[in-house]
DRENTOR-982767 format. One record per atom (N, C-alpha, C, O): residue number from 0; atom name; y, x, z. Coordinates in steps of 0.1 Angstrom, whole numbers, plus 2048, in hexadecimal, padded with zeros to 3 digits. Example, Ala and Ser with C-alpha at 12.3 -4.5 7.8 and 13.67 -1.06 7.14 Angstrom:
<pts>
  num  atomo    Y    X    Z
    0      N  7C7  884  84E
    0     CA  7D3  87B  84E
    0      C  7DF  884  84E
    0      O  7DF  88E  855
    1      N  7EA  880  847
    1     CA  7F5  889  847
    1      C  800  881  84F
    1      O  80B  886  850
</pts>
This chain:
<pts>
  num  atomo    Y    X    Z
    0      N  E0A  9C8  B05
    0     CA  E08  9BE  AFA
    0      C  E08  9C6  AED
    0      O  E0F  9CF  AEB
    1      N  DFF  9C1  AE4
    1     CA  DFE  9C7  AD7
    1      C  E0A  9C5  ACE
    1      O  E10  9BA  ACE
    2      N  E0E  9D0  AC8
    2     CA  E1A  9D0  ABF
    2      C  E17  9C7  AB3
    2      O  E0C  9C7  AAD
    3      N  E21  9BF  AAF
    3     CA  E20  9B7  AA3
    3      C  E22  9BF  A97
    3      O  E2A  9C8  A96
    4      N  E1A  9BC  A8D
    4     CA  E1B  9C3  A80
    4      C  E28  9BD  A79
    4      O  E2D  9B2  A7D
    5      N  E2D  9C5  A70
    5     CA  E39  9BF  A69
    5      C  E37  9B2  A62
    5      O  E40  9A9  A62
    6      N  E2B  9B0  A5C
    6     CA  E28  9A3  A56
    6      C  E28  998  A60
    6      O  E2D  98D  A5E
    7      N  E22  99A  A6C
    7     CA  E22  990  A76
    7      C  E30  98E  A7C
    7      O  E33  982  A7E
    8      N  E38  998  A7D
    8     CA  E45  996  A82
    8      C  E4D  98E  A78
    8      O  E55  985  A7C
    9      N  E4C  990  A6B
    9     CA  E53  988  A61
    9      C  E4E  97A  A62
    9      O  E57  970  A61
   10      N  E41  977  A63
   10     CA  E3C  96A  A64
   10      C  E41  963  A71
   10      O  E44  957  A71
   11      N  E43  96B  A7C
   11     CA  E48  966  A88
   11      C  E57  961  A86
   11      O  E5A  956  A8B
   12      N  E5F  968  A7F
   12     CA  E6C  964  A7C
   12      C  E6D  957  A74
   12      O  E75  94E  A76
   13      N  E64  957  A6A
   13     CA  E63  94B  A61
   13      C  E5F  93F  A69
   13      O  E65  934  A67
   14      N  E56  941  A72
   14     CA  E51  936  A7B
   14      C  E5C  931  A84
   14      O  E5E  925  A87
   15      N  E64  93B  A8A
   15     CA  E6F  937  A93
   15      C  E79  92F  A8B
   15      O  E7E  925  A90
   16      N  E7D  933  A7F
   16     CA  E86  92C  A77
   16      C  E82  91E  A74
   16      O  E89  915  A75
   17      N  E75  91D  A71
   17     CA  E6F  90F  A6E
   17      C  E70  906  A7A
   17      O  E75  8FB  A79
   18      N  E6C  90B  A86
   18     CA  E6C  903  A92
   18      C  E7A  8FF  A96
   18      O  E7D  8F4  A9A
   19      N  E83  909  A96
   19     CA  E91  907  A9A
   19      C  E98  8FE  A90
   19      O  EA0  8F6  A94
   20      N  E95  8FF  A83
   20     CA  E9B  8F6  A79
   20      C  E97  8E8  A7B
   20      O  E9F  8DE  A7A
   21      N  E8A  8E6  A7F
   21     CA  E85  8D8  A82
   21      C  E8C  8D2  A8E
   21      O  E91  8C7  A8E
   22      N  E8E  8DA  A98
   22     CA  E95  8D5  AA4
   22      C  EA4  8D1  AA1
   22      O  EA8  8C7  AA4
   23      N  EAA  8DA  A99
   23     CA  EB8  8D7  A95
   23      C  EB9  8CB  A8C
   23      O  EC1  8C2  A8E
   24      N  EAF  8CA  A83
   24     CA  EAF  8BE  A79
   24      C  EAD  8B1  A81
   24      O  EB5  8A7  A7F
   25      N  EA3  8B1  A8A
   25     CA  EA1  8A4  A91
   25      C  EAC  8A0  A9A
   25      O  EB0  895  A9A
   26      N  EB3  8AA  AA0
   26     CA  EBE  8A7  AA8
   26      C  ECA  8A2  AA0
   26      O  ED0  898  AA4
   27      N  ECD  8A9  A95
   27     CA  ED8  8A4  A8C
   27      C  ED5  896  A86
   27      O  EDE  88E  A86
   28      N  EC9  894  A82
   28     CA  EC5  887  A7C
   28      C  EC7  87C  A86
   28      O  ECE  872  A83
   29      N  EC2  87D  A92
   29     CA  EC3  873  A9C
   29      C  ED1  871  AA2
   29      O  ED4  866  AA7
   30      N  ED9  87C  AA3
   30     CA  EE6  87B  AA9
   30      C  EF1  879  AA0
   30      O  EFB  872  AA3
   31      N  EF1  87F  A94
   31     CA  EFD  87E  A8B
   31      C  EFA  878  A7D
   31      O  F03  871  A79
   32      N  EF0  87C  A77
   32     CA  EEE  878  A69
   32      C  EEA  869  A68
   32      O  EF0  862  A60
   33      N  EE1  865  A70
   33     CA  EDD  857  A70
   33      C  EDB  852  A7E
   33      O  ECF  84F  A82
   34      N  EE5  851  A86
   34     CA  EE3  84C  A94
   34      C  EDF  83E  A96
   34      O  EE2  836  A8D
   35      N  ED8  83B  AA0
   35     CA  ED4  82D  AA3
   35      C  EE0  825  AA5
   35      O  EE9  829  AAD
   36      N  EE1  819  A9F
   36     CA  EEE  811  AA0
   36      C  EF0  80B  AAE
   36      O  EFC  808  AB1
   37      N  EE6  809  AB6
   37     CA  EE8  802  AC2
   37      C  EE5  80A  ACF
   37      O  EE8  805  ADA
   38      N  EE0  816  ACD
   38     CA  EDC  81E  AD9
   38      C  EE5  82B  AD8
   38      O  EEA  82F  ACE
   39      N  EE6  832  AE4
   39     CA  EED  83E  AE5
   39      C  EE6  849  ADC
   39      O  EDA  84C  ADF
   40      N  EEC  84D  AD1
   40     CA  EE5  856  AC8
   40      C  EE2  863  ACE
   40      O  ED8  86A  ACA
   41      N  EE9  868  AD8
   41     CA  EE6  875  ADE
   41      C  EDA  874  AE7
   41      O  ED2  87E  AE8
   42      N  ED9  869  AEE
   42     CA  ECD  867  AF6
   42      C  EC0  866  AED
   42      O  EB6  86C  AF0
   43      N  EC1  85F  AE2
   43     CA  EB6  85E  AD9
   43      C  EB3  86C  AD3
   43      O  EA7  86F  AD2
   44      N  EBD  873  ACF
   44     CA  EBB  881  ACA
   44      C  EB4  88A  AD4
   44      O  EAB  891  AD0
   45      N  EB8  889  AE0
   45     CA  EB1  891  AEA
   45      C  EA3  88D  AEC
   45      O  E9A  896  AED
   46      N  EA0  880  AEB
   46     CA  E92  87B  AEC
   46      C  E8A  880  AE1
   46      O  E7E  884  AE2
   47      N  E90  881  AD5
   47     CA  E88  886  AC9
   47      C  E86  895  AC9
   47      O  E7C  89A  AC5
   48      N  E90  89C  ACF
   48     CA  E8F  8AB  ACF
   48      C  E87  8B0  ADA
   48      O  E81  8BB  AD9
   49      N  E87  8A9  AE5
   49     CA  E80  8AE  AF1
   49      C  E71  8B3  AEF
   49      O  E6E  8BE  AF4
   50      N  E69  8AB  AE8
   50     CA  E5B  8B0  AE6
   50      C  E5B  8BD  ADE
   50      O  E52  8C5  AE1
   51      N  E64  8BF  AD6
   51     CA  E65  8CC  ACE
   51      C  E69  8D8  AD7
   51      O  E66  8E3  AD3
   52      N  E6F  8D5  AE2
   52     CA  E74  8E0  AEB
   52      C  E68  8E4  AF4
   52      O  E69  8EF  AFA
   53      N  E5E  8DC  AF6
   53     CA  E53  8E0  AFF
   53      C  E4D  8ED  AFC
   53      O  E4B  8F6  B05
   54      N  E49  8F0  AEF
   54     CA  E43  8FD  AEC
   54      C  E4D  908  AE8
   54      O  E49  913  AE5
   55      N  E5A  905  AE9
   55     CA  E64  90E  AE4
   55      C  E63  91C  AEB
   55      O  E65  926  AE4
   56      N  E61  91C  AF8
   56     CA  E61  929  AFF
   56      C  E56  932  AFA
   56      O  E58  93D  AF7
   57      N  E4A  92C  AF9
   57     CA  E3F  934  AF4
   57      C  E40  938  AE5
   57      O  E3C  943  AE1
   58      N  E47  930  ADD
   58     CA  E49  933  ACF
   58      C  E53  93F  ACF
   58      O  E52  948  AC7
   59      N  E5E  93E  AD7
   59     CA  E68  949  AD7
   59      C  E61  956  ADC
   59      O  E66  961  AD8
   60      N  E57  955  AE5
   60     CA  E51  961  AEA
   60      C  E46  966  AE0
   60      O  E40  971  AE2
   61      N  E43  95E  AD6
   61     CA  E39  962  ACC
   61      C  E2A  961  AD1
   61      O  E22  969  ACD
   62      N  E28  957  AD9
   62     CA  E1A  955  ADE
   62      C  E12  94D  AD4
   62      O  E16  941  AD1
   63      N  E07  952  ACF
   63     CA  DFF  94B  AC5
   63      C  DFA  93E  ACA
   63      O  DF9  934  AC2
   64      N  DF5  93D  AD6
   64     CA  DEF  931  ADB
   64      C  DFA  926  ADB
   64      O  DF6  91A  AD8
   65      N  E06  929  ADF
   65     CA  E11  91F  ADF
   65      C  E14  91A  AD1
   65      O  E16  90E  ACF
   66      N  E14  923  AC7
   66     CA  E16  91F  AB9
   66      C  E0B  915  AB5
   66      O  E0E  90C  AAE
   67      N  DFF  918  AB9
   67     CA  DF4  90F  AB5
   67      C  DF5  901  ABB
   67      O  DF4  8F7  AB4
   68      N  DF7  900  AC8
   68     CA  DF8  8F3  ACE
   68      C  E05  8EC  ACB
   68      O  E05  8DF  ACC
   69      N  E0F  8F3  AC7
   69     CA  E1C  8EC  AC3
   69      C  E19  8E3  AB7
   69      O  E21  8D9  AB5
   70      N  E0F  8E6  AAF
   70     CA  E0C  8DE  AA3
   70      C  E08  8D0  AA7
   70      O  E0A  8C6  A9F
   71      N  E03  8CE  AB3
   71     CA  DFF  8C0  AB7
   71      C  E0C  8B8  AB9
   71      O  E0C  8AC  AB5
   72      N  E17  8BE  ABE
   72     CA  E23  8B7  ABF
   72      C  E29  8B4  AB1
   72      O  E2F  8AA  AAF
   73      N  E28  8BE  AA8
   73     CA  E2E  8BC  A9B
   73      C  E27  8B0  A93
   73      O  E2E  8AB  A8B
   74      N  E1B  8AD  A97
   74     CA  E15  8A2  A90
   74      C  E1C  895  A92
   74      O  E1C  88C  A8A
   75      N  E23  893  A9E
   75     CA  E2B  887  AA0
   75      C  E36  886  A96
   75      O  E39  87B  A91
   76      N  E3D  891  A93
   76     CA  E48  892  A8A
   76      C  E43  890  A7C
   76      O  E4A  88B  A73
   77      N  E37  895  A79
   77     CA  E31  894  A6C
   77      C  E2F  885  A69
   77      O  E32  880  A5E
   78      N  E29  87E  A73
   78     CA  E26  870  A72
   78      C  E34  868  A71
   78      O  E34  85E  A69
   79      N  E3D  86C  A78
   79     CA  E4B  865  A77
   79      C  E50  866  A69
   79      O  E55  85C  A64
   80      N  E50  872  A64
   80     CA  E55  874  A56
   80      C  E4E  86C  A4C
   80      O  E54  865  A44
   81      N  E41  86C  A4D
   81     CA  E39  863  A44
   81      C  E3C  855  A45
   81      O  E3C  84D  A3B
   82      N  E3E  850  A52
   82     CA  E41  842  A54
   82      C  E4E  83E  A4E
   82      O  E50  834  A48
   83      N  E58  847  A50
   83     CA  E65  844  A4B
   83      C  E65  844  A3B
   83      O  E6B  83C  A35
   84      N  E5E  84D  A36
   84     CA  E5C  84E  A27
   84      C  E56  841  A22
   84      O  E5A  83C  A17
   85      N  E4D  83B  A29
   85     CA  E46  82F  A25
   85      C  E4F  822  A27
   85      O  E4F  819  A1E
   86      N  E56  821  A32
   86     CA  E5D  815  A35
   86      C  E6C  814  A34
   86      O  E71  809  A33
   87      N  E73  81F  A33
   87     CA  E81  81F  A33
   87      C  E87  827  A28
   87      O  E89  833  A28
   88      N  E8B  820  A1D
   88     CA  E90  826  A11
   88      C  E9E  82C  A14
   88      O  EA1  836  A0D
   89      N  EA5  827  A1D
   89     CA  EB3  82D  A20
   89      C  EB2  83A  A27
   89      O  EBC  842  A26
   90      N  EA8  83D  A2E
   90     CA  EA7  84A  A35
   90      C  E9C  853  A2F
   90      O  E98  85D  A35
   91      N  E98  850  A23
   91     CA  E8D  857  A1D
   91      C  E90  866  A1B
   91      O  E87  86E  A1E
   92      N  E9C  869  A17
   92     CA  EA0  877  A15
   92      C  E9F  87F  A22
   92      O  E9C  88B  A23
   93      N  EA3  878  A2D
   93     CA  EA2  87E  A3B
   93      C  E94  881  A3E
   93      O  E91  88C  A44
   94      N  E8B  878  A3B
   94     CA  E7D  87A  A3E
   94      C  E77  885  A36
   94      O  E6E  88C  A3A
   95      N  E7B  886  A29
   95     CA  E76  891  A21
   95      C  E7A  89F  A27
   95      O  E72  8A8  A27
   96      N  E86  8A0  A2C
   96     CA  E8A  8AC  A32
   96      C  E81  8AF  A3F
   96      O  E7C  8BA  A41
   97      N  E80  8A5  A47
   97     CA  E77  8A6  A53
   97      C  E69  8AA  A4F
   97      O  E63  8B3  A55
   98      N  E64  8A3  A45
   98     CA  E56  8A6  A41
   98      C  E55  8B5  A3C
   98      O  E4B  8BC  A3F
   99      N  E5F  8B9  A35
   99     CA  E5E  8C7  A30
   99      C  E5F  8D1  A3C
   99      O  E58  8DB  A3C
  100      N  E68  8CF  A45
  100     CA  E69  8D8  A51
  100      C  E5D  8D7  A5A
  100      O  E59  8E2  A5E
  101      N  E58  8CC  A5C
  101     CA  E4B  8CA  A64
  101      C  E40  8D2  A5D
  101      O  E38  8D9  A64
  102      N  E3E  8D0  A50
  102     CA  E34  8D7  A49
  102      C  E35  8E6  A4A
  102      O  E2C  8ED  A4C
  103      N  E42  8EA  A48
  103     CA  E45  8F9  A49
  103      C  E41  8FE  A56
  103      O  E3B  909  A58
  104      N  E46  8F7  A61
  104     CA  E43  8FC  A6F
  104      C  E34  8FC  A71
  104      O  E2F  905  A77
  105      N  E2D  8F1  A6D
  105     CA  E1F  8F0  A6F
  105      C  E17  8FC  A69
  105      O  E0F  902  A70
  106      N  E1A  8FE  A5C
  106     CA  E12  909  A55
  106      C  E15  916  A5B
  106      O  E0C  91F  A5D
  107      N  E22  919  A5E
  107     CA  E25  926  A63
  107      C  E20  928  A71
  107      O  E1D  933  A75
  108      N  E20  91D  A79
  108     CA  E1A  91E  A87
  108      C  E0B  922  A86
  108      O  E07  92B  A8D
  109      N  E04  91C  A7D
  109     CA  DF6  91F  A7B
  109      C  DF4  92D  A77
  109      O  DEC  935  A7D
  110      N  DFC  932  A6D
  110     CA  DFA  93F  A68
  110      C  DFE  949  A72
  110      O  DF6  953  A74
  111      N  E09  947  A7A
  111     CA  E0C  951  A84
  111      C  E02  951  A8F
  111      O  DFE  95C  A93
  112      N  DFD  946  A94
  112     CA  DF3  945  A9E
  112      C  DE7  94D  A9A
  112      O  DE1  954  AA2
  113      N  DE3  94B  A8E
  113     CA  DD6  951  A89
  113      C  DD8  960  A88
  113      O  DCF  968  A8C
  114      N  DE3  964  A81
  114     CA  DE4  973  A7F
  114      C  DE7  97A  A8C
  114      O  DE1  985  A8F
  115      N  DF0  974  A94
  115     CA  DF3  97B  AA1
  115      C  DE7  97B  AAB
  115      O  DE5  984  AB2
  116      N  DDF  970  AAA
  116     CA  DD3  96F  AB2
  116      C  DC9  97A  AAF
  116      O  DC3  980  AB7
  117      N  DC8  97D  AA2
  117     CA  DBF  988  A9D
  117      C  DC4  995  AA2
  117      O  DBC  99E  AA6
  118      N  DD2  997  AA1
  118     CA  DD7  9A4  AA6
  118      C  DD5  9A6  AB5
  118      O  DD2  9B1  AB9
  119      N  DD5  99B  ABC
  119     CA  DD3  99C  ACB
  119      C  DC4  99C  ACE
  119      O  DC0  99E  ADA
  120      N  DBC  998  AC5
  120     CA  DAD  997  AC7
  120      C  DAA  98B  ACF
  120      O  DA0  98B  AD7
  121      N  DB2  980  ACD
  121     CA  DAF  974  AD5
  121      C  DAA  969  ACC
  121      O  DAD  95D  ACF
  122      N  DA4  96C  AC1
  122     CA  DA0  962  AB7
  122      C  D95  959  ABE
  122      O  D8E  95D  AC7
  123      N  D93  94D  AB8
  123     CA  D89  944  ABD
  123      C  D7B  948  AB7
  123      O  D7A  94C  AAC
  124      N  D71  946  AC0
  124     CA  D64  949  ABB
  124      C  D5F  93E  AB2
  124      O  D64  932  AB3
  125      N  D56  941  AA9
  125     CA  D50  937  AA1
  125      C  D47  92E  AAA
  125      O  D41  932  AB4
  126      N  D46  921  AA6
  126     CA  D3E  918  AAE
  126      C  D2F  91C  AAF
  126      O  D29  91B  ABA
  127      N  D2A  922  AA5
  127     CA  D1C  927  AA5
  127      C  D1A  932  AAF
  127      O  D10  933  AB6
  128      N  D24  93A  AB1
  128     CA  D24  945  ABB
  128      C  D25  940  AC9
  128      O  D1E  944  AD2
  129      N  D2D  936  ACB
  129     CA  D2F  92F  AD8
  129      C  D22  929  ADC
  129      O  D1D  92A  AE7
  130      N  D1B  921  AD2
  130     CA  D0F  91B  AD5
  130      C  D04  925  AD9
  130      O  CFC  923  AE2
  131      N  D04  930  AD1
  131     CA  CFA  93A  AD4
  131      C  CFC  940  AE2
  131      O  CF2  942  AE9
  132      N  D08  943  AE6
  132     CA  D0B  948  AF3
  132      C  D07  93E  AFE
  132      O  D02  942  B09
  133      N  D0A  931  AFC
  133     CA  D06  927  B06
  133      C  CF7  926  B07
  133      O  CF2  925  B13
  134      N  CF0  927  AFC
  134     CA  CE1  926  AFD
  134      C  CDC  932  B05
  134      O  CD3  931  B0D
  135      N  CE1  93E  B02
  135     CA  CDD  94A  B09
  135      C  CE0  949  B18
  135      O  CD8  94D  B20
  136      N  CEC  944  B1B
  136     CA  CF0  943  B29
  136      C  CE7  939  B31
  136      O  CE5  93A  B3D
  137      N  CE2  92F  B2A
  137     CA  CDA  925  B31
  137      C  CCB  926  B2F
  137      O  CC3  91E  B33
  138      N  CC7  932  B29
  138     CA  CB9  935  B27
  138      C  CB2  92C  B1D
  138      O  CA6  92B  B1E
  139      N  CB9  927  B14
  139     CA  CB3  91F  B09
  139      C  CB0  927  AFD
  139      O  CB7  931  AFA
  140      N  CA6  923  AF5
  140     CA  CA3  92A  AE9
  140      C  CAA  924  ADD
  140      O  CA9  929  AD2
</pts>
């Protein structure tokens, strides 16, 4: 495996902190800070945290592809934060924290995936290049 540059390694740590902070925040929010009044708050917290744990192994291993697809999961939390900001004045500050952490994780995941992907030589081809290769493979002009 290609060695990470110091810049990429620093970005990896920042990305790890962002993702782990979001996991911690969501768990604390749902279990202790503002638990659901009628349901088991720990079960609810686990349900909220579970999707964030799916890409955690790949994120901990520094896999750029995992960082990239983890952002699809983060969009759920982004929408949750925006919804709470819009409808619930009592939990607005909690949503601001979630929105900040989600945005931080999203941006750093993108940056890490892009930079590490370039280091590994696994960047995505441009659409025009893919189309050109497909036309050549099928004998089209």
